[in-house]
N, C-alpha and C positions, 0 to 999 in steps of 0.2 A: 503494499499499499505507499502511495506518494503521500509525502508530508509537504504541507506549503512550508516553503524556506524560512518565512517570517515566523510562523507558529513554532518550527523546530528551533530557530535560534532563541526563541523566548523560553521555550522549555528547558534547553541547557542552560540557559544562564540561570533559569530558576532552579535547577537541578544544584548547582554549586552554591548559589545563594542560601538555599535551604540547607544544604550540607553544612555550610559555614555558621549558618545562625542555629541550626538544630543542634550542632556540635558544641558550640559556644555556650548555649543555654545549660546543657548537660555536663560540662567540663567541670564546674566546681563541685558536683557530687559524685564523680567517678568513683565507683568501689562502695559505696555506702550500702550496707546489708539489709537495709530496712525500707520499709515505705516512708514515701516523703509525700507532704501536703502542699505543695507549692501552688501559688496563684499567680496570675498575670503580674500582680505588683512585687512579686518576689524575684521576676526575671532580672539576672545578671547577665550578660553577654560577653563572655571570656572570648578574646581575639588573639589568643597565643598560639602557638604551633600545635597542629593535632595529626597524628599519623592517619586519621582517617581521610583526610583531603591531601595533605602534602604527599603522601606515596604516589596518588594518582597523577600528580604533577609529572613525577619521575617517570611512570608507566606511559605518560604520553608520549615523552622524548622518544622511547624506544617503540612505541607504536608508529611514530612518525618515520623512524627508520626502517622498520620491518614491514608495516602494514599487516596483510593478512598472513603473513609468514610469521608473524610473532609468535613464539611458543615459549615453554617454560625454559628452554636451553637458552634464549637471548634473555630471559628474565633472571636467569642465574647469574649472567655476567653483570646484569645492572645491580643485584644484591651484593655480589662481591666486591664491586668498584665502589659502591656508593653508600651502601645501607650500614649504619652504625648501631641500630636498635640492638639490645640485648634482652628485651623482655620475652618472656614465656616461648611461643612458638617461633619468634623471630630468632631468638637465640640458638635455640635448638636446631633450627634449620641451617643457621650459619654455621654452626660447628659441623654438621652433618657435611656441607659443602665443602669444607677444610678437609674433611675426611675422604674427599673424592666421591661422596654419594650425590647423584643427580635425581632430579625429580623423576618420578614420584618418591623414590626412597628419601630424598632430603627431607620432606615433610612427614614421613611416617616412622622412620627409625629412631628409637630412643627419644620420643618425643611425647611428654605426657598431655602437651596442648594441642594434639591433632585436632580437637573439636573445640579450638578457641575462636574466637570472633575476628581475629586478626585479618583473615581474608574477605570475609562478608562485608566489612567497612569499606573496601576498596573496590566494589563491585560496579560503581555507577559508569565509571569510565567505559566500560564494555559495552553497556546499554546505550550511551550517548554516541559511540562509534558506529553502532548498528541498530538505530531507532527502528522499530518495527521488526526486526529480524532476531527474535528472541533464540533461535538456534545458534546465530552466530556470536551472540552476546555470551550465551552460555558456554560455547566452546571457548571463547578468549578468557572467561571467567575461571573454568576447569584448568586451563595452562597456567594462570596466576595463582590459584590456590593450592594447587599440588606441589608448588615449590616448599611451602613451609605447612601445609596441613594434610590431612588425609580422612576419608569418609565424610562425616557430617560437617566437617570444617570446611570441605570443598563443595557439599551440597548445598551449604547454607549460601555460599557466593554465588553459585550458580542460580540458585532461585532468586536471589535479589536482582541479578544482573538480568535474568530472563525477564522477571516482573516489571523491572524499570524500562526494558527495551519495549515490551508490549504497551506500556503507560505511554508512550509517544504517540501511539495510534488508537488508544483505547481511552474511554471516559470513565469506565466503572472500575472500582477498585477491586470489587469481586472477580470481575472478569480478567483483570490483569494479573491477579494472584492465581487464578485457575490456570492461566497460560503458564506462570512460573512454576507452578507444580508438575506441569507435562515433563519437565526437564529433570527431575529427580526421582529416584526410586519411591513409590508408593508406600515400601514398609521401612523407609529410613526414618530415624528419630526426627530428623527436621520436617519431613511430611506430616509425621504424626502431631507434631506440636501446632503446625499451621491449621490441620484440620480440627484438631482438638479446641484452639480458640475460636475458629470460625463457628464451631456447634456452640459455643457459649454465647456467641454473639446472637445467633440464630434463635437461641432459645432466651433472650432477653435477660441473660443474667447481668445484674448490676455491675458496674464498673467496680464498685467498692469490694466486691468479692473476687475480682480476676486475679489478683495477685497471690492470694491464697490457693486458688483452684491450679494456677499454673506452677507455682512452687511445690505443691503436693504431688504434682504429676511429672513435672520437668525441672525443679528445682536442683540447684547445683551449688555448693560452697565456693566453686570457682566463678566469681562475677564475670567473669569473659566466657563463660559456657555459650556457645552460638545458639543451641537449640533453645535454651530458656530465653536468651535475647532475642531470638527470632519470634517466639510467642510474645514476647513483650511489645514488638514493633508491630507485629499482626493488630494486637490488641489495640495498642493505641492509633493506628490507623482507621480501624473499623469503628472504634468509640470516638474517634476525633470530630465526627459530623462534619468534615470538610472545613475544618477551622485550623489554622496552622498552630496558633498559640495553645489551643486545647489539645491537639495531636501531640505537639512535642511535650507539653506538660504532663499528658498521660504517661507518654515513656520515660520521662525523666522522673517522675513520681513513683514508677515501680522500683526505682533505686537499682543497684549493681553496676552495669556498664553503660552508665547514663549518658556519657558523651557519644559513645556508639550508637545507642538506640536513638537520641535526640537527632543525631547527625544523619542516619539512614532513613527516619521518619521524614526529617526536613528535604532530603533529597527526591524522595519518591514523591511526597506531597507537591515539590517544586515541579517535577516532569507533569503529574496529572493536571494542576491547576495553573501552572504559569505565575510569572512574577506579580501580577496585579491582585493574586490571593494573599499576598504578605502584608502584615500590618505595616503602615507608614513609618511607625515610630522606631520599628527594627530595622527597617530597610535604612533608614537614615543613620542611624546609630552604626550599623554595620561598616566596617572598613573595606573598601574596595581593594586594596592591596590584600594580598595573600602572605601570612607570615609563616615562615617555615623554620624548622629546626637548624641549629648552627651547621651541621655537616651538610645540610643541603644548600645553603646559601651562594656557595661559590661555584656550584654546577652551571656551566654555560648553557644558556638557552631555556632554564627552567622558567615557566611562566610566573609573572609578578603579580597578576591582578586576575580578577573573575572575568572581566572584559577580555583580557588576552587570552586567558584558559579557553573561554568559550569561542571565540574567533578561531582559534588553532585547531579546538576539536571539530568545528563546521567545517574547515578545509579538510581536515584529514579524514572525516566521515565522507564527503563528497569523493574522495580518491577510493576510499573502500566501497562505496556502492558502485563505482565504476567499474572496479575490479570484480565485484560479483556478477555485474552484468555481462562482463566480458568472458567470465567462467562460470556460467550457470550449474554447471556438473559438480562444480567443488563441493567436497563433503567435510562434515565437521563432526568428527569422531565423537562419540559420547564418553565420559570419564568412568574409569573402573578402578575402585581401589585396589592399592597393590598388596601383594603378600609377600612375605620375605622370611628368611631365617636369620634371627640376629647373630647366631654364631659364624655365619659366613660372612657377614658384614662388619662386626665390631669387634676390637681386640677383647682378649679375656680379662677379667678383673677377678682375682682370688681372694676371698674372704675366709677367715676361719670363723665358722659359726657354731657356737657353744649354747645350746639351749637347756636351760634347767639347772645350769650351776650356780653355785653360792656366790656371793661377793668375795669371801676370801679367796675361792677357787679363782675367780675371775681376776683378782689382784695378782695372784702367783703368777696366772699366764701372762699377764701384762708385764711383770718384772722380767720373766724370762724371755719374751720377745724383745723388750727393750736392750737386754744385755747382748743376746745373739743376733738380732736382725733379722730381716727378710731372707728367705731361702733355707731356713732350717727343716729338719724334718720329722721332729717330734710329734708334730700337731698334723702331720698329712692325712690322716685318716678323717678329720674334721674339717679339712678345707673344701670349700665350694667354690665353683666357676660361676660365675654371672657375666654377662654382656650388657654394657650399658650403665647407666646410673639409676635404673630403677630395679632394685633387689628384690624379688618376689621371694617372701620368706614363708609362704604358706605351708609348705611341705615339712617345716620344722617346728610347726606350732603344734601344742597340745595343752589342753587343760589350763588355760590362762598362765603358762608358764612364764617366768622371765626369759630373757634372751641376750647372751652377748655376743659381740661381733669384733673381729680384730682384721686389720689390713695395714701395709705399709704404703703410704702414698708418696708418690714423687713427680714433680713436674720438671720439664727439660731445662728450663733457665731461671735464674735468679729473678723474682719480681717483688716489690714491696707493696703491690696493691692487691694481692691474693687474698680472697674470702673463701670461707667453706660453708656449704650449707647442708644441713642434715634435717631429715624430717620423716615421720612415720605417721600412722593413725592410731598411736597410742602413746604413752609417757616415754620420753626419750632424754638419756643423758649421754654425752660425747665427751671424751677426752682426746687430746692431740699430745703426745709424748709424756702421758701421765698428768697433764693439766687439765683440768675441768674447764671446758669452753662453753657448754650448753648444758643446760637441766631445765627442761620443759614437761608438765605433766598436765597440760591444758586441754589436752585430749581434743583439739581442733583436728578436724580431717586434714590429712597432709596435702599441701600445695606446693610442689618443688619449683619456686620461682625464686631467683635471687633477690628481686627488688621487694618482694612481698610473701616471703615464706610462712607458710601456717603449718602446725603440726610439728615445730622444731623452731629451728632458726637459722639465719645466715651471720656468721661472725668473722670479724676480721682476723686473718693469721698470715702475715708475711711469710714467704717461704724462699728458700735457697734451692738454687737450681741443682739437679742430680743428687740431692739429699734426702733419705727416705724418713718419713715422719708417721710414727705409729698413730693409727687412729683406732680409739677403742669406743664403742657403742653399745649402750645398754638399752634394752627395750623392756618395758614393764606390763605385765599382765597382758602377754600377747594374745590375739585371737584372730581366727582366719576369715578373710584373706587379710594378709598383711605385706605391705610394700615398704622398704627401706629406701630413701632416696638420698644419695650422698655424691656431691660435685663439688669441684674448685673452679671458682669464678675469678673475675675481678669488679672493681669498685664501678664498672660501667654495665655491670649484670652481664658480660659476656663470658662465655665459657672458656677457660684456659684450655689451649690445645695441647695435645701429648701427655695429658695425665695418666700415669701408671698406678694400680692398685694390685700389690702383690705380697703373698703372704707364703 
């Protein structure tokens, strides 16, 4: 379906305006784990850098270079050259790329955040480049998302991209979401969440009950879980009654990843309704210049304003449209989640696993290991091999026993900015070279992210290169399933490369 050029331009501009305003309204509340009750008079429009928008500026540079040939391999080059984020799935993917793992393995392997929101928040560019062509937008979104996600983390971006693409030629929110659902499996969690919220809306369930119902069915202690957030986005759009402020405030008032839900609602709202649907007071307050993170500021050619971004998107979209017309047989393969064997992709990490021993026995083992160092043989029958930073300890759990684990850790070169993360779904204490570094009995579910560790802690511990340090972890009242996460990073939340765990 052909789109009137002036209408298309207005919708593209509205997409980025809505993205900026929605993200700015939600930014001050990012991560709050509770219901909010903000009204229009409470709106504060933060205009600082936001990965929801700024990554799409970078993607546009590569789309200009590659056009429809843009794929995950090209985006890997972009990540390795330009992206400095270390948070969550971003950091896990960059670590995997340094290991030589390419997409889709880069997004799947040893990545606790495969279902994070980091891909869904950058979906709109693919819709703007392929308006009214959701199959093209879905394909480009899958190439993007598979770099740092797997499964629902990819399905979420595909759904948003296809829905926003359909919104350029459709006027009904229900219809464009139905189109988005066509591009993801009916049995995935993302689709289940969208259908669940739609049923609540069809059943006239009041907005005041939505958060509880969504959290009961799809809630996560990880505030960036994409399925939970997609539920919030869909609910806010359906209950927003075609009012921008109400829609964004509904999204933000759910709490959790508020900048992302606000930004995504704002972008989709903009595409559906155009710039004229935004409140004048917000459009006057919004800075037309785009603020980006420091590491992006010096990249040549990065758009500096919404007007520039819009104009370049339109030019590029015309080229893509012409390429599609010239090659009508071109296909866009559907995404398929990857399966893999960790032992074939990751270096082994050996740990001494000692369930059920006493505190005195653990202390004697620690003393012996400190004296003799790594490589000794007296405990070989208790040595277990793991792959990656997530240690599945479920096979060693019985009757709420305590568990002690030991390993020597070594980094390849001296650094004064190293931090160590340790967390589990139970009480945890950790020592390095006999010095207690962590004692956490809060029983929060584990969340292994350097900048927001739950179920444990991230603590500073500078390390000398090529020197072994003994890590001793005690887990209390263990129950299955149980995973322990241990990793070494830096103060920028990046994983340190070449870390070795050996006993």
